[in-house]
C-alpha positions, 0 to 999 in steps of 0.5 A, spaced: 500 500 500 502 506 498 503 512 504 501 519 504 506 523 504 505 529 509 509 535 508 512 538 515 510 546 515 516 551 517 514 554 522 511 561 520 512 568 524 509 569 530 506 576 527 503 571 521 500 566 526 497 572 529 501 571 536 501 579 536 495 580 535 493 579 543 497 585 545 494 592 546 496 598 541 503 601 543 505 608 543 512 609 540 514 616 539 508 619 539 505 615 532 500 610 535 501 603 533 495 598 532 495 591 530 490 589 524 486 583 524 492 580 520 497 581 525 501 586 520 504 593 523 501 599 520 502 607 523 495 610 523 496 617 520 500 613 514 494 608 512 490 613 508 495 613 503 498 607 503 504 607 499 503 613 495 504 618 502 508 624 500 515 624 503 518 628 508 520 635 506 527 634 509 528 629 503 526 633 498 530 638 493 534 638 488 537 631 487 544 633 483 547 639 486 551 643 481 555 648 483 554 656 480 562 657 479 568 653 477 573 651 483 579 652 482 580 645 482 575 643 476 579 649 472 585 646 473 583 639 470 580 642 464 587 645 463 591 638 464 585 635 459 586 641 454 594 640 454 593 631 454 588 633 448 594 637 445 599 632 446 595 627 442 593 631 437 601 633 436 603 625 436 599 623 432 601 629 426 609 627 428 606 620 426 605 622 418 597 620 419 592 624 415 585 625 415 580 630 415 578 629 423 587 631 424 586 638 419 580 640 423 584 638 430 590 642 427 585 648 427 583 648 433 588 653 438 592 650 444 590 651 451 596 656 451 593 660 445 586 660 448 583 666 452 580 664 459 573 665 457 574 660 452 577 655 456 572 656 462 566 658 459 561 657 453 556 659 447 549 659 449 544 662 445 539 662 451 543 664 457 544 671 458 551 674 455 551 668 451 556 665 455 555 659 460 560 655 465 563 650 461 561 645 467 554 645 465 555 642 459 553 635 459 558 631 458 563 637 458 570 633 459 568 629 452 566 635 448 571 639 444 569 647 446 575 650 444 572 655 439 566 660 440 562 664 434 565 671 432 563 676 436 562 672 443 
């Protein structure tokens, strides 16, 4: 005869077994905590909104903080990157390679020839004065922004 196998149930958490539901409501930091029939805890002041309750004001605000001015360290790093790019352009030019991108790169001013305004700011149609700080440009470390339109 075939014997029926019985599965042994693992003991569940006391909260799921309803053992905590017999405890009276407690007071914690001025927030009343009550127990439902299921034994789960919930705060009475948050129960109306559920998952869509508003976040705390202290946790609000702009997520990515972007400083108004470039620090001296960032400016030094910009100059260092410009010099490194100049070295790479010079090395490729000395190797004898000829291509359109190299001709365009050789036409750009070198870091030592650039005015500080062109090193640290870029042309912007929308910005007051038509200039904005270089670090406001997305991915400014990867883009070449050495020249500006004439007169700006």
